[in-house]
C-alpha positions as CSV (number, residue, x, y, z in Angstrom):
1,M,97.6,135.3,37.2
2,P,101.4,135.8,36.9
3,P,103.6,132.7,36.7
4,V,105.1,131.4,39.9
5,V,108.5,129.9,40.4
6,A,109.4,127.0,42.6
7,S,111.3,127.5,45.8
8,A,112.9,125.2,48.4
9,P,110.8,124.3,51.5
10,V,111.0,127.0,54.2
11,A,110.1,127.3,57.8
12,V,107.4,129.8,58.7
13,D,106.8,131.2,62.2
14,L,103.5,133.2,62.2
15,Q,102.6,135.6,65.0
16,G,99.3,136.6,66.6
17,E,97.8,139.0,64.0
18,A,98.7,136.8,61.0
19,I,97.4,133.6,62.8
20,G,94.1,135.4,63.6
21,E,93.5,136.7,60.2
22,L,94.4,133.5,58.4
23,C,92.2,131.6,60.9
24,E,89.2,133.9,60.1
25,W,89.7,133.5,56.4
26,I,90.1,129.7,56.4
27,A,87.0,129.2,58.5
28,K,85.0,131.2,56.0
29,L,86.5,129.6,52.9
30,I,86.2,125.9,53.7
31,D,83.8,123.9,55.9
32,R,84.8,121.3,58.3
33,E,84.0,118.3,56.1
34,D,86.0,119.7,53.1
35,L,88.9,120.8,55.3
36,D,89.1,117.2,56.7
37,Y,89.1,115.7,53.2
38,L,91.7,118.2,51.9
39,L,94.1,117.7,54.7
40,R,93.8,113.9,54.5
41,V,94.3,113.5,50.7
42,K,96.9,116.2,50.3
43,L,99.0,116.0,53.5
44,N,98.0,112.8,55.3
45,F,96.9,114.9,58.2
46,I,94.0,113.3,60.0
47,L,92.1,116.0,62.0
48,A,90.6,113.6,64.5
49,R,94.0,112.0,65.2
50,E,95.9,115.3,65.5
51,L,93.5,117.7,67.2
52,D,90.4,117.8,69.5
53,T,87.7,118.0,66.9
54,S,85.0,118.7,69.5
55,K,86.0,122.3,69.6
56,A,84.1,125.1,67.9
57,Y,85.2,125.3,64.2
58,D,87.1,128.6,64.5
59,A,89.0,127.3,67.6
60,L,89.7,124.1,65.6
61,V,91.2,126.1,62.7
62,F,93.3,128.1,65.1
63,A,94.7,124.9,66.7
64,L,95.2,123.5,63.2
65,I,97.4,126.5,62.1
66,L,99.5,126.1,65.3
67,R,99.9,122.4,64.7
68,L,100.8,122.8,61.0
69,M,103.5,125.4,62.0
70,Q,104.9,123.0,64.6
71,L,105.1,120.2,61.9
72,G,106.7,122.7,59.4
73,I,104.0,122.2,56.8
74,I,101.9,125.4,57.0
75,V,103.2,126.5,53.5
76,E,102.1,123.2,52.0
77,F,98.7,123.5,53.5
78,L,98.1,127.0,52.3
79,R,99.3,126.1,48.9
80,S,96.8,123.2,48.7
81,L,94.0,125.5,50.0
82,L,94.8,128.1,47.3
83,V,94.5,125.4,44.6
84,A,91.2,124.3,46.1
85,R,89.8,127.9,46.2
86,P,91.5,129.3,43.1
87,L,89.1,132.1,42.5
88,R,89.4,133.8,45.9
89,T,91.9,136.5,45.1
90,D,91.0,138.2,48.4
91,F,92.3,135.2,50.3
92,R,95.3,135.0,48.0
93,N,96.2,138.6,48.9
94,V,96.0,137.7,52.6
95,V,98.3,134.7,52.1
96,K,100.7,136.9,50.0
97,T,100.9,139.3,53.0
98,Y,101.7,136.8,55.7
99,V,103.0,133.6,53.9
100,P,104.2,134.7,50.4
101,Q,106.1,131.4,50.1
102,A,102.8,129.6,49.6
103,L,102.3,131.5,46.3
104,D,105.5,129.9,44.9
105,A,105.2,126.7,43.0
106,A,106.0,123.6,45.1
107,P,109.6,122.5,44.6
108,A,110.2,119.4,42.6
109,A,110.4,116.2,44.7
110,Q,114.0,115.7,43.6
111,V,115.0,119.2,44.8
112,T,113.5,118.6,48.2
113,A,115.1,115.2,48.5
114,D,118.5,116.7,47.5
115,I,118.3,119.3,50.2
116,A,117.3,116.7,52.8
117,A,120.3,114.5,51.7
118,V,122.7,117.5,52.1
119,G,121.2,117.9,55.6
120,L,121.9,114.3,56.5
121,D,125.5,114.7,55.3
122,A,125.8,117.7,57.5
123,V,124.6,115.6,60.5
124,K,127.3,113.1,59.8
125,Q,129.9,115.9,59.8
126,R,128.7,116.7,63.4
127,L,129.2,113.3,64.8
128,D,132.4,114.4,66.5
129,D,130.1,116.3,68.8
130,P,129.3,113.9,71.7
131,N,125.7,115.1,72.0
132,V,125.0,114.6,68.3
133,R,126.7,111.2,68.3
134,S,124.6,110.1,71.3
135,L,121.4,111.3,69.6
136,V,122.1,109.5,66.4
137,T,123.4,106.3,68.0
138,S,120.3,106.0,70.2
139,H,118.2,105.8,67.0
140,R,120.5,103.5,65.0
141,D,117.9,100.8,64.8
142,E,115.2,103.1,63.4
143,L,117.7,104.5,60.8
144,A,118.7,100.9,59.8
145,R,115.0,100.0,59.3
146,L,114.4,103.1,57.2
147,M,117.5,102.3,55.1
148,I,116.1,98.8,54.5
149,D,112.7,100.1,53.5
150,I,114.2,102.6,51.1
151,E,116.2,99.8,49.5
152,V,112.9,97.8,49.2
153,L,111.2,100.8,47.7
154,A,114.1,101.1,45.2
155,N,113.8,97.5,44.1
156,Y,110.0,97.7,43.7
157,K,110.4,100.8,41.7
158,N,113.0,99.1,39.5
159,L,110.5,96.2,38.9
160,H,107.7,98.6,38.1
161,D,109.8,100.5,35.7
162,I,110.9,97.3,34.0
163,V,107.2,96.1,33.6
164,Q,106.2,99.5,32.3
165,T,109.0,99.6,29.8
166,I,107.9,96.2,28.4
167,Q,104.3,97.3,28.4
168,L,104.7,100.7,26.8
169,T,107.9,100.5,24.8
170,H,108.2,96.9,23.5
171,L,104.8,95.1,23.3
172,P,103.0,97.5,20.9
173,Q,105.8,97.5,18.3
174,M,106.5,93.8,18.7
175,T,102.8,92.9,18.2
176,A,102.8,94.9,14.9
177,D,106.1,93.5,13.7
178,M,105.1,89.9,14.5
179,L,102.3,90.1,12.0
180,R,104.9,90.9,9.3
181,L,107.4,88.3,10.4
182,R,107.1,86.1,7.3
183,T,107.1,88.9,4.8
184,D,109.3,91.8,6.0
185,P,113.0,91.2,6.8
186,T,113.0,94.6,8.7
187,A,110.4,93.2,11.1
188,V,112.7,90.2,11.8
189,A,115.6,92.5,12.6
190,T,113.5,94.7,14.8
191,L,112.0,91.8,16.7
192,E,115.5,90.4,17.3
193,T,116.6,93.7,18.8
194,H,113.5,93.8,21.0
195,V,114.2,90.3,22.2
196,V,117.7,91.2,23.2
197,Q,116.5,94.2,25.1
198,L,113.8,92.1,26.8
199,E,116.4,89.6,27.9
200,D,118.4,92.5,29.5
201,L,115.3,93.7,31.3
202,C,114.6,90.2,32.5
203,D,118.1,90.1,34.0
204,D,117.5,93.4,35.7
205,A,114.2,92.1,37.1
206,F,116.0,89.1,38.5
207,K,118.5,91.3,40.3
208,A,115.8,93.5,41.8
209,A,113.7,90.6,42.9
210,S,116.7,88.8,44.4
211,A,117.6,91.9,46.4
212,L,114.3,92.1,48.3
213,P,114.4,91.1,51.9
214,T,113.8,87.4,52.7
215,V,110.7,88.0,54.7
216,A,107.5,86.0,54.1
217,A,109.1,84.5,51.0
218,V,109.0,87.9,49.2
219,P,111.9,87.2,46.8
220,A,110.5,83.8,45.9
221,A,107.1,85.3,45.0
222,E,108.8,87.9,42.7
223,L,111.2,85.4,41.2
224,G,108.2,83.3,40.3
225,W,106.8,85.8,37.8
226,V,110.3,86.8,36.6
227,N,110.9,83.1,35.6
228,K,107.6,83.2,33.7
229,L,108.8,86.4,32.0
230,K,112.0,84.6,31.0
231,S,110.0,81.7,29.6
232,A,107.8,84.0,27.5
233,I,110.8,85.8,26.1
234,D,112.4,82.4,25.2
235,Q,109.3,81.4,23.4
236,I,109.3,84.7,21.5
237,R,112.9,84.2,20.5
238,Q,112.2,80.7,19.3
239,A,109.3,81.9,17.2
240,V,111.3,84.7,15.6
241,E,114.2,82.3,14.8
242,A,111.7,79.8,13.3
243,G,109.7,82.5,11.4
244,D,106.5,81.3,13.2
245,D,104.3,84.3,13.4
246,R,101.4,82.4,15.0
247,E,103.5,81.0,17.8
248,G,105.1,84.4,18.2
249,S,101.7,86.1,18.5
250,R,100.6,83.5,21.1
251,A,103.8,84.1,23.1
252,L,103.2,87.9,23.0
253,R,99.7,87.5,24.2
254,A,101.0,85.4,27.2
255,L,103.6,88.1,27.9
256,R,101.0,90.9,27.7
257,A,98.7,89.0,30.2
258,L,101.6,88.5,32.6
259,I,102.7,92.1,32.4
260,R,99.2,93.5,32.9
261,L,98.8,91.5,36.1
262,Q,102.2,92.3,37.5
263,S,102.0,96.0,36.7
264,Y,99.0,96.5,39.0
265,R,100.4,94.2,41.7
266,I,103.9,95.7,41.8
267,N,102.5,99.2,41.7
268,S,100.4,98.4,44.8
269,L,103.5,97.0,46.6
270,L,105.5,100.0,45.6
271,L,103.0,102.4,47.0
272,G,102.3,100.3,50.1
273,T,106.1,100.5,50.8
274,A,106.1,104.2,50.2
275,G,103.2,104.8,52.6
276,G,104.9,102.7,55.3
277,L,108.3,104.4,55.2
278,P,109.1,105.5,58.8
279,L,110.2,109.0,57.8
280,E,108.6,110.3,61.0
281,Q,111.5,108.8,62.9
282,L,114.1,110.6,60.7
283,V,112.3,113.9,61.3
284,V,112.5,113.3,65.0
285,I,116.2,112.5,64.9
286,V,117.1,115.6,62.8
287,T,114.9,117.8,64.9
288,D,116.8,116.7,68.0
289,V,120.1,117.4,66.2
290,V,118.9,120.9,65.3
291,K,118.2,121.6,68.9
292,A,121.6,120.3,69.9
293,T,123.5,122.3,67.3
294,P,122.4,125.9,67.4
295,G,124.3,128.4,65.3
296,D,124.4,130.0,61.9
297,D,127.5,128.3,60.4
298,A,127.1,126.6,57.1
299,S,126.7,123.1,58.6
300,S,123.9,124.2,61.0
301,V,122.0,125.9,58.1
302,E,122.3,122.8,56.0
303,I,120.9,120.7,58.9
304,R,117.9,123.1,59.4
305,N,117.2,123.2,55.7
306,G,117.4,119.4,55.6
307,L,114.9,119.2,58.4
308,Q,112.5,121.5,56.7
309,S,112.7,119.5,53.5
310,L,112.1,116.2,55.4
311,Q,109.1,117.8,57.1
312,S,107.8,118.8,53.7
313,M,108.5,115.4,52.1
314,L,106.7,113.3,54.7
315,P,103.1,114.6,54.4
316,L,103.3,115.2,50.6
317,L,104.4,111.6,50.0
318,K,101.9,110.0,52.4
319,G,99.1,112.3,51.2
320,Q,99.8,111.3,47.6
321,V,99.6,107.6,48.7
322,I,96.2,108.3,50.3
323,E,95.0,110.2,47.2
324,H,96.2,107.3,45.0
325,D,94.2,104.9,47.1
326,Q,91.1,107.1,46.5
327,W,91.7,106.9,42.8
328,Q,92.2,103.2,42.8
329,A,88.7,102.9,44.4
330,V,87.4,105.2,41.6
331,E,89.0,103.0,39.0
332,M,87.1,100.0,40.4
333,E,83.8,101.9,40.4
334,L,84.4,102.9,36.8
335,F,84.8,99.3,35.7
336,A,81.7,98.2,37.6
337,A,79.6,101.1,36.1
338,E,80.9,100.3,32.7
339,D,80.0,96.6,33.0
340,F,76.4,97.5,34.0
341,L,76.2,100.1,31.2
342,E,77.3,97.6,28.5
343,Q,74.8,94.9,29.6
344,G,71.9,97.2,28.6
345,S,69.1,95.3,30.4
346,P,66.5,97.2,32.5
347,D,68.0,95.8,35.7
348,S,71.5,96.6,34.7
349,V,70.5,100.2,33.9
350,L,69.2,100.5,37.5
351,D,72.5,99.0,38.8
352,F,74.4,101.5,36.7
353,R,72.5,104.5,38.1
354,D,73.2,103.4,41.7
355,T,76.9,102.8,40.9
356,W,77.1,106.0,38.8
357,N,75.8,108.1,41.7
358,A,78.5,106.8,44.0
359,L,81.2,107.2,41.3
360,K,80.1,110.8,40.7
361,Q,80.5,111.7,44.3
362,S,83.9,110.1,44.6
363,V,85.2,112.0,41.6
364,A,83.6,115.2,42.6
365,A,85.3,115.0,46.0
366,L,88.7,114.6,44.4
367,A,88.0,117.3,41.8
368,G,87.0,119.6,44.7
369,T,90.7,119.8,45.8
370,Q,91.6,121.4,42.4
371,P,88.3,122.7,40.9
372,E,89.9,124.8,38.2
373,A,92.0,122.0,36.8
374,Q,91.1,121.0,33.2
375,W,90.4,117.4,34.1
376,A,88.1,118.5,37.0
377,K,86.0,120.9,34.8
378,R,85.7,118.3,32.1
379,S,84.7,115.5,34.4
380,Q,81.9,117.7,35.8
381,A,80.7,118.7,32.3
382,L,80.7,115.0,31.2
383,A,78.9,113.9,34.4
384,L,76.1,116.4,33.6
385,S,75.9,115.1,30.0
386,I,75.5,111.5,31.3
387,D,72.8,112.5,33.8
388,A,70.9,114.3,31.0
389,V,70.5,111.2,28.8
390,V,70.1,108.3,31.3
391,P,67.9,106.3,30.9
392,A,66.3,107.7,27.8
393,D,69.4,107.5,25.5
394,M,71.7,104.7,26.7
395,D,73.8,104.9,23.5
396,G,74.5,108.5,24.3
397,A,75.2,107.5,27.9
398,R,77.8,105.0,26.8
399,S,79.6,107.5,24.5
400,N,79.7,110.2,27.2
401,F,80.7,107.6,29.9
402,A,83.7,106.5,27.7
403,L,84.8,110.1,27.5
404,F,84.3,110.5,31.3
405,R,86.3,107.3,32.0
406,N,89.2,108.3,29.8
407,N,89.3,111.8,31.3
408,V,89.6,110.7,34.9
409,L,91.8,107.7,34.2
410,F,94.3,109.9,32.4
411,H,94.4,112.1,35.4
412,F,94.9,109.1,37.6
413,F,97.8,108.0,35.3
414,Q,99.4,111.4,35.8
415,L,99.0,111.2,39.6
416,D,100.4,107.7,39.6
417,R,103.4,108.8,37.6
418,A,104.0,111.8,39.9
419,L,103.9,109.6,43.0
420,R,106.4,107.2,41.4
421,V,108.7,110.2,40.7
422,R,108.4,111.1,44.4
423,C,109.3,107.5,45.4
424,G,112.3,107.7,43.1
425,A,113.4,111.0,44.7
426,I,113.3,109.5,48.2
427,Q,115.9,107.0,47.1
428,T,118.3,109.9,47.2
429,L,118.3,109.6,51.0
430,A,119.8,106.1,50.8
431,V,123.4,107.2,50.2
432,P,123.7,109.7,53.1
433,L,121.8,107.4,55.4
434,K,124.1,104.5,54.6
435,S,127.1,106.8,55.2
436,L,125.7,108.0,58.5
437,L,125.0,104.5,59.7
438,S,128.5,103.4,58.9
439,R,129.8,106.0,61.3
440,V,127.6,105.0,64.3
441,G,127.8,101.2,63.8
């Protein structure tokens, strides 16, 4: 397959023949259950919420295409379906005929956010138009709430990045250097450098925690662990200055335990905030502005492009949050299955088999959205290997399960990182939103 290049989000208006042929192909390619799952985890599109699911399946698919066009996300849907059915070159050719944009790689999250930001700036430039000013002013409260939520998202992302930097950049090297504290002057110098950098990170964490809204004692809760972070860093500094490797190692263990706990907790808060962003209101506002400002001048084009980018950002962000939630459930199932496997008793083997069957189904459902991906193929092969040896060879099962666990968790890590990149890109909207609000205050 030839390489594809990314393009900015574009609006697509399909006509009768194209809709009919796509409808026929989609109904053949994917059944109702798989379609429902794909839409939910990739686009946050809930069939039962958006459409009358009592219809015959072909009528439901027809209504789906119309609704996705209305929402401006038909390209994103077809792109996801092509990934889920990668071997169907016949369907790919049909899509190429009617919606060739779906064959392009999805634009980077930052590219989409930048185009949306330009569109918001263009809306601000139109505020001299009484109709536009009236539209924006009537939604000022919704825009202000979105602005606050984006700032909260930014602060949680800062906290998460700080925690991850400590976890991945500082702790491994500091742990190794602490063992050589008494014997290697280089280790002393390196540890002192790490401590200074940790103190800077602690200051940054304090600023991010203090900037959170004073609702339900949120800043106090975050400042609580930041104060523990400062205490742990102080203990490490004292140990380094005293040349006390034992006390230093104890302080590093305490820091590691604190960071592990906060990493999971802050990540959950970050993604919960992302999933709750009221971007739908922003789409409604810009849609109304587009209707009120017809024309082909540069400003009108920027607003329309900004709207299309916002329409693309919304389902992709919230779909990724849903998919992330699915993977967090898989992670918990992995840990439970591993515990049963390690116990090795006859009862625990039975418990493992029950947990393993549920775990396999969860991973298979997620893998079904991209079956040709390397992680998906490997997870399927390893699952078959585990099934082949349980319960006769539990040592072999443990070895294969460890490989299975590492394979799916690495994919989860990549998805988590991609979602945080998307969260970071959304922060680009903060500057034009703030500027827009300042003009209608």
